[in-house]
C-alpha positions in Angstrom: -40.3 2.9 -23.6 -38.6 1.7 -21.1 -36.9 3.7 -18.5 -33.6 4.2 -16.4 -33.6 4.3 -12.5 -33.0 8.3 -13.2 -35.9 8.1 -15.4 -38.1 6.8 -12.9 -37.0 8.7 -9.9 -37.4 11.9 -11.8 -40.6 11.6 -13.4 -42.4 10.6 -9.8 -40.9 13.3 -8.1 -41.9 15.8 -10.7 -45.0 13.9 -11.5 -44.6 14.0 -15.3 -43.5 11.1 -17.9 -39.9 12.3 -18.5 -36.9 10.7 -20.6 -33.3 11.7 -20.8 -32.5 15.4 -21.9 -35.9 16.5 -20.5 -35.9 19.6 -18.2 -38.1 19.3 -15.3 -39.0 20.7 -11.8 -39.0 18.3 -9.1 -39.9 17.2 -5.4 -36.8 17.2 -3.1 -36.7 14.2 -0.3 -34.0 16.0 1.6 -31.6 18.7 1.4 -28.2 18.7 2.9 -25.5 21.4 3.3 -22.0 21.3 4.6 -19.4 23.4 6.5 -17.7 24.9 3.3 -20.9 25.5 1.1 -24.0 26.0 4.3 -22.5 29.2 5.0 -23.0 31.1 1.1 -26.3 29.3 1.2 -27.8 31.0 4.1 -26.9 34.6 2.8 -28.3 33.6 -0.6 -31.6 32.2 1.8 -31.8 36.0 3.3 -30.8 37.8 -0.2 -33.9 35.9 -1.4 -35.9 37.1 1.7 -36.9 34.2 2.8 -38.8 33.4 6.1 -38.3 29.7 6.4 -37.5 26.4 5.4 -40.3 24.5 3.2 -39.9 21.6 5.9 -37.5 21.6 9.1 -37.1 18.1 8.8 -36.0 17.1 5.5 -33.1 19.3 5.9 -29.6 18.8 7.5 -26.5 21.0 7.6 -23.0 19.5 8.9 -19.7 20.6 10.0 -17.4 18.1 8.9 -14.8 20.0 6.4 -12.9 22.3 9.1 -13.9 19.9 12.1 -12.9 21.0 15.2 -12.3 24.6 13.0 -8.3 25.2 12.5 -9.3 29.2 12.2 -11.3 32.1 13.4 -13.1 32.9 10.1 -14.2 29.5 10.0 -15.4 29.4 13.5 -17.7 32.5 12.5 -18.7 30.5 9.8 -19.8 28.0 11.8 -21.5 29.7 14.2 -23.4 31.1 11.2 -24.5 28.0 10.6 -25.5 27.1 14.4 -27.3 30.0 14.6 -29.1 29.1 11.3 -29.8 25.9 12.2 -31.3 26.6 15.7 -33.6 29.2 14.1 -35.2 27.0 11.5 -35.1 23.5 13.7 -33.5 21.7 11.2 -31.5 18.4 11.6 -28.1 19.7 12.6 -24.5 17.3 13.2 -21.4 19.4 14.8 -17.8 18.6 14.9 -17.2 15.2 15.5 -20.5 13.6 14.8 -18.7 12.7 10.8 -18.8 13.2 7.3 -22.0 14.6 5.9 -22.2 11.1 3.3 -21.8 8.9 6.5 -24.4 10.6 8.5 -27.5 11.2 5.7 -27.6 7.4 5.4 -26.7 6.2 8.7 -29.0 8.5 10.4 -31.7 7.4 8.7 -32.8 10.3 6.5 -33.1 8.5 3.1 -34.4 5.6 1.7 -34.5 3.9 -2.2 -36.7 6.7 -4.8 -36.0 9.8 -2.9 -34.3 12.6 -4.4 -31.7 13.9 -2.9 -29.6 17.3 -3.1 -26.5 18.5 -1.1 -24.2 21.4 -1.5 -20.8 18.8 -1.6 -20.2 17.4 -5.1 -19.9 13.9 -3.4 -23.7 13.4 -2.5 -23.6 10.9 -5.5 -23.0 8.3 -2.6 -26.2 7.9 -1.7 -27.2 6.2 -5.1 -25.4 3.2 -3.1 -28.9 2.5 -1.6 -31.3 3.2 -4.7 -31.5 7.1 -3.9 -31.2 9.9 -7.1 -28.5 11.9 -5.2 -26.5 14.8 -7.1 -24.6 17.7 -5.9 -25.8 21.5 -6.2 -24.4 24.8 -5.7 -24.7 27.2 -2.8 -27.5 29.3 -4.4 -29.7 26.0 -5.7 -29.2 24.5 -2.0 -30.8 28.2 -0.9 -33.7 27.6 -3.5 -34.3 23.9 -2.4 -34.1 25.2 1.5 -37.3 27.6 0.3 -38.9 25.6 -1.8 -38.4 21.9 -1.7 -38.4 21.8 -5.1 -35.5 22.1 -7.5 -34.9 21.8 -11.7 -33.1 18.8 -13.2 -31.8 17.9 -16.4 -33.0 14.4 -16.9 -29.7 12.6 -17.2 -28.8 10.0 -19.8 -27.6 6.7 -18.5 -24.2 5.1 -18.7 -24.4 1.2 -17.7 -22.0 -0.6 -16.1 -22.4 -4.5 -16.2 -19.6 -5.5 -13.8 -19.3 -9.5 -14.0 -17.5 -12.0 -11.7 -16.4 -11.5 -8.0 -13.5 -9.6 -6.5 -10.3 -11.7 -6.0 -9.2 -11.5 -2.3 -7.3 -8.7 -1.2 -9.0 -6.4 -4.0 -11.8 -4.3 -3.0 -14.4 -2.0 -4.3 -11.9 1.2 -4.2 -10.0 -0.9 -6.4 -12.9 -1.6 -8.9 -14.2 2.3 -9.1 -10.7 3.5 -9.7 -10.6 0.5 -12.7 -13.2 2.3 -14.1 -12.5 5.8 -13.6 -9.3 4.9 -15.1 -11.2 3.0 -18.2 -13.7 5.6 -19.0 -11.5 9.0 -17.9 -12.4 11.6 -15.6 -15.0 13.1 -18.1 -16.1 9.8 -19.5 -19.6 9.7 -18.2 -20.6 13.8 -17.9 -23.8 14.4 -16.6 -24.7 11.2 -16.9 -26.2 8.9 -14.4 -23.6 6.1 -13.9 -25.7 2.8 -13.1 -23.7 -0.3 -11.5 -25.2 -3.6 -12.4 -24.1 -7.3 -12.2 -22.6 -10.3 -9.9 -19.5 -8.1 -8.8 -22.1 -5.4 -7.3 -24.6 -8.1 -5.7 -21.4 -10.0 -3.7 -20.2 -6.3 -2.1 -21.7 -5.0 1.3 -23.3 -2.1 1.5 -20.4 -0.6 2.6 -18.3 -1.3 -0.3 -21.1 -0.1 -2.6 -20.8 3.6 -0.9 -17.2 3.4 -2.3 -18.2 2.8 -5.7 -21.1 5.6 -5.9 -19.0 7.8 -4.0 -16.9 8.3 -6.6 -19.4 8.5 -9.5 -18.5 11.7 -10.0 -15.1 11.3 -10.9 -15.8 10.1 -13.9 -18.3 12.9 -14.4 -21.2 11.2 -13.6 -24.0 13.0 -11.8 -25.2 10.6 -10.1 -24.1 6.7 -9.2 -26.6 4.6 -9.2 -27.7 0.7 -8.0 -30.9 -1.3 -7.4 -31.9 -2.1 -4.5 -31.5 -6.0 -3.5 -32.1 -7.7 -0.6 -28.9 -6.5 1.1 -29.9 -2.7 0.6 -33.9 -3.1 2.0 -31.6 -5.1 5.2 -29.6 -2.2 5.9 -31.9 0.8 5.1 -34.8 -0.9 7.5 -32.0 -1.0 9.8 -31.4 2.3 9.6 -35.1 3.8 9.6 -38.8 3.0 10.0 -39.6 5.3 7.3 -41.6 3.5 4.0 -40.2 3.4 0.6 -40.8 1.7 -2.6 -37.3 1.2 -4.6 -36.7 1.9 -8.2 -35.5 -0.8 -10.9 -34.5 0.2 -14.2 -37.0 -1.5 -16.9 -35.5 -4.4 -19.3 -36.1 -1.9 -22.6 -34.7 0.9 -21.0 -32.3 3.1 -23.3 -29.2 3.5 -22.4 -26.5 6.5 -23.4 -23.6 3.9 -23.2 -23.4 0.1 -22.0 -19.6 -1.2 -21.3 -19.5 -4.8 -19.7 -16.4 -6.0 -17.7 -15.4 -9.3 -15.7 -13.9 -8.1 -12.2 -12.4 -11.7 -11.6 -8.9 -11.3 -12.5 -8.7 -7.2 -11.1 -5.7 -6.4 -9.0 -5.1 -3.8 -6.7 -5.5 -0.1 -8.6 -3.7 3.2 -7.6 -4.4 6.3 -8.9 -1.3 8.6 -9.3 -0.9 12.5 -9.2 -2.5 14.6 -9.9 -5.8 13.7 -11.7 -8.1 10.4 -10.0 -8.4 8.7 -13.8 -4.6 8.4 -13.8 -5.0 4.7 -13.2 -1.8 2.2 -12.6 -1.9 -1.6 -11.6 -0.3 -1.4 -7.7 3.1 -3.5 -9.6 4.2 -0.4 -11.4 4.4 2.0 -8.3 5.7 -0.3 -5.9 8.6 1.7 -6.0 7.1 4.9 -5.2 8.3 5.7 -1.3 5.3 7.3 0.4 6.0 9.7 4.0 2.0 9.7 5.1 -1.0 7.7 4.6 -4.7 8.5 5.3 -6.9 5.9 6.3 -11.2 7.5 6.2 -12.9 10.2 4.5 -16.8 9.9 2.7 -15.2 7.5 0.8 -13.3 4.7 2.7 -14.1 5.8 6.7 -16.6 2.9 7.3 -16.2 -0.3 9.7 -15.2 -2.5 7.2 -12.4 -0.5 6.0 -11.3 0.1 9.7 -11.4 -3.6 10.3 -9.3 -4.3 6.9 -6.8 -1.6 8.0 -6.2 -3.1 11.9 -6.0 -6.4 10.2 -3.0 -5.5 8.5 -1.3 -3.6 11.1 -2.4 -5.8 14.1 1.0 -6.3 16.0 3.1 -4.1 13.5 4.9 -0.9 13.5 4.5 1.7 11.1 7.4 2.0 8.5 10.6 4.7 10.3 9.5 7.9 8.6 6.3 7.6 7.8 3.3 8.5 9.9 -0.6 7.0 9.3 -3.6 9.3 10.0 -6.9 7.8 10.4 -10.2 9.6 10.3 -13.4 7.3 11.1 -16.2 8.4 9.2 -18.9 9.2 11.9 -19.0 9.1 16.0 -21.2 6.1 15.9 -18.2 4.0 13.6 -15.4 5.4 15.7 -17.5 4.0 19.0 -17.8 0.5 17.4 -14.4 0.5 16.3 -13.3 1.3 20.2 -16.0 -1.5 21.1 -14.3 -3.9 18.5 -10.4 -2.8 19.5 -9.8 -1.5 16.2 -8.9 1.8 17.0 -6.1 0.1 19.6 -4.4 -1.9 17.3 -4.4 1.6 14.8 -3.2 3.3 17.5 -0.4 0.8 18.8 0.7 0.3 15.3 1.4 4.1 15.5 -1.5 5.5 13.6 -2.7 9.4 14.4 -6.9 9.0 14.8 -8.4 12.6 14.5 -12.0 13.8 14.9 -14.3 12.0 12.8 -15.0 13.8 10.0 -13.2 14.7 6.6 -10.2 14.8 8.2 -7.1 15.6 5.9 -9.1 14.7 2.8 -9.5 18.5 1.7 -6.5 19.9 3.1 -7.4 22.8 5.6 -6.0 20.8 8.3 -5.4 17.3 10.1 -2.0 16.6 8.0 -1.2 18.9 5.5 2.0 17.0 4.0 5.0 19.0 3.0 6.9 19.8 -0.4 7.9 16.8 -2.2 5.8 14.5 -0.1 4.2 11.5 -1.2 0.8 10.6 0.3 -1.2 7.2 0.2 -5.0 8.0 0.7 -8.7 6.1 0.9 -10.0 9.6 -0.1 -11.4 10.0 -3.8 -9.2 13.0 -4.6 -5.7 13.2 -5.6 -5.8 16.7 -7.4 -2.7 19.0 -6.9 -3.1 21.0 -3.9 -5.8 19.0 -2.5 -4.7 18.1 0.7 -3.4 21.7 1.2 0.0 21.5 -0.7 0.1 22.0 -4.1 3.9 20.9 -4.2 2.9 17.7 -2.6 2.1 14.2 -4.7 -1.4 12.2 -3.2 -1.4 8.6 -4.1 -5.5 6.9 -3.7 -5.6 3.3 -3.1 -8.4 1.2 -0.7 -7.6 0.8 3.0 -5.8 -2.5 2.7 -3.4 -0.5 0.2 -2.8 2.2 2.4 -2.3 -0.2 5.9 0.4 -2.5 4.0 2.2 0.7 2.5 2.9 1.7 6.1 4.1 -0.9 7.1 7.2 -1.4 4.3 6.8 2.5 3.6 6.2 2.2 -0.5 2.8 1.7 -2.1 2.8 -1.6 -1.2 0.3 -4.6 -2.7 -2.0 -5.8 0.2 -2.1 -9.0 -0.6 1.5 -9.5 0.5 0.1 -9.1 3.8 -3.3 -11.3 3.8 
């Protein structure tokens, strides 16, 4: 019987011949925590009376959610992380380095075929480069830090066959929003989402990260893609590690299979207050917006900033709107400076903030006021997500956000391309 990508990686890492719904204990290739989850993991680490981590070179902690610290209590948590990282000699990324989900692949910590856990739900991002990566709680993170192992229930796989090529002005963010709207927020619960087809092969690796990042928004445990030539080239540009890509067998068993033709897809918007409340952009073009956000682990990469700068070049934000831009990493911010992208965005009226999660999580950096509408490239629009449960968050592509900032309402970016 053939195997899916998820079954193969968990078979490889557990040393067993496993299939969907089996329970295994598997070896971890990399472990990550961020500032919202690592302090609890450190406490659990101490309570388990551990002396040291399993491998200091295969662990990273990242301060990205509240960076720089907005509160005295948060500063103390950051201090705990810095002290622990120094004590255990693990990889540590401090304020301004960027978002964990950009840094882990960008800095070459992971390669195709790896098994990775992170104490953050969007750890599924790395599936775009053929990594089984999934979010865990802080106690499981502590267990992983100590043992280098964790238990898994092997997920069934939901296969998405994506035919055609996205039209001009339509992006991978539009595609994943459309898929989430179609299958719903719990349509792939505890499954491995496996994305294949011509539409995926046409996308860059940066665009693929956007799709895998939001697999969790349909309930999936991970969002996997095969490693094609683009993947291998991208990974080799970021690390010297050896790796063996994992490909699903032709006779693999899937719990669900859905096929789509994306050739005529238009820009999509996720409306408040759920990510699966998705509409065509024309249906919400009357909605006035007061704030825009470009960035986060979903859409804060170079291609995203280039798209936004292309639309905003020589233009000004609509009166009464404000735009916050959060590059996904220090490296991206520097490259955006070298390409004059940040200059274009700032001249248009944008506020560029520290590389990191920015306004997405709602701890600082752009909390909206009561009744305001925000158009954001983030991955979640739950009530209160950005720090105010009386505001309304709409999700769209960087192009949609940039276009909307010019007009002051949710706008089809194809009007400006």
